[in-house]
N, C-alpha and C positions, 0 to 999 in steps of 0.2 A: 178553616182548612189550611190557610197560609201558615199560621204558627205551628200546626202539627207537622206540615211538610218540612218546614225549616228545622224543627226539633229532630225529626228523623234524619235529616241531612247531617246535623251536628252530631247526632249519635253515631252515624256511620263513619264519621271522621274520628271521633274520640274514643270509641270502644272497639277493641280488636275483635270482640265476639259478636258485634252487632249484625254483621252480614249473615252469619249463620243463624242467629235468632230470627232475623227478618225472613230468611228463607224458610225456616221451619214453621213459623207462625202465619205464613201467607201474606206478609206485609208487601213483599215484592209484587205480588199480583195486584194488590190495591194501588201501588205506586204506578204500575204500568197502566192501569185503568185511568189514572189521573192525566196521563199524557194525551188522552182523547180530547182534552180541553185546550189543546195547543193553539187553536185558532180563535179562542175567546179571550178578549182583552182582560176581562175581570178575573181570569184564572192564570194569568201569565206567570206570576210568582209561584203559585202552587205547582204549575207544570215545570218551571225551572228548578225548584227544589226537589221535586220528584225525580226528574232526570239526573240531578246532582247526586241524589242518594243511590240511584242505579249506577252512576259513574263510579262511586266509591265501592259499591258492592262488587261490581264487575272487575274491579282492580284485584280481586281475590278469586281468580278462576278455579282454584282448588276448592274453594268454599261455595262459590256461586258460578258454576259452569254455565255456558250458554244454554245447554239442554235442560237446565233446571229452571229456566225462566219461562214465563208464558209464551206460547207460540207467536203471539202478535207483538212481542217486545221490539223486535228490530223494525217492523213496519211502523210502529208507533213512534219510535225514536226518529226515524227518517221523516215522519210527518212533522216533527218538531223543528226540523231545519228550515228556517225561513229567513231569506236574505233581508227582509225588512222587519223581522221579528225581534223580540227582546234579546239582548245580549246574554242574559242569564240562561234563557231557554236554549239558545244556540250553543253556548259554550258547554253546558252540561250534557245536552243531547249528543253533540259531537264527541265529547269526552267519553261518554258511556259507550258510544260506538267504537271509539278508539280502543277502549279496554276490552270490549267483547271480541273485537276482531284480532286482538293480539294473541289470543290463545285458542281460536276456533276457526278451523277451515270451513265447517258448515255455516258459520255466521258470515264469513266472507262470501261464500257461494250465494247465500240468500240475499245479501246486500247487492250483489251483482245482478241477480234476477230481478230485483226491485228497482233497478237503475240508481242505486245508492251511490255508486262511484261518481256518477254525473252530478248528483245532488251535492255531494261533498266538494267536488271541484268548483261548482258554481258558488257555493257558500264561501269557499276559500277565496275566490276571486272578488266577491262582493264585500267581504268583511276585513279587508286589509288593515283597517284602522283599529280593529278589535284584536289585540295581540293574542289573547288567550283563545279566542274562537279560532283564529288562524292556526295557532299551535295545535289545538285539538283536531281540527280538520286535517292538517298535514300529517299528524300522527295516525289518524284513522286511515287516510289514503295510503300511507306507508305500510300499515299493517295489512291492508288488502293486497298490496303489491308483494308481500312476503309469499303469497300463494301464486302458483303458476297461472291459475285461472284469472287472477287479478291482473297479472302482467299482460296476459293475452287480451283481456278486455281493454286495458289502457291503450294498447297498440292498434286495436281494431276501430 
């Protein structure tokens, strides 16, 4: 599974049409299912690469909008945020959230309902040594704050 997940990640980086093909062929659903293994050490790399592929696909909201992803996507990505977890998993899950939140007010609302802002703030504070994790957490938080509901949540 690890080589397949890494190949899909590489494909999502190198092929401009990959996100659309993965959306159309049901690959994104399979990737979201892999996120369920976030708490199992044997699957840490698979989860990290699956989240990374979602990060890359979510960077194209015109091709892979939030509402085209499985309903559990946001919850599964939030479950991947783990202060003591693997950096690859944290950076890619936070990056996928950052990209999803950039173009979707419904994603921001769902994240807030699931206490995702708190999870991102906690991970941001705990991973200061991991620059890319910090950058993606800060980006996700900033994208939540683009929405009025996000600003209100931060102040409350």
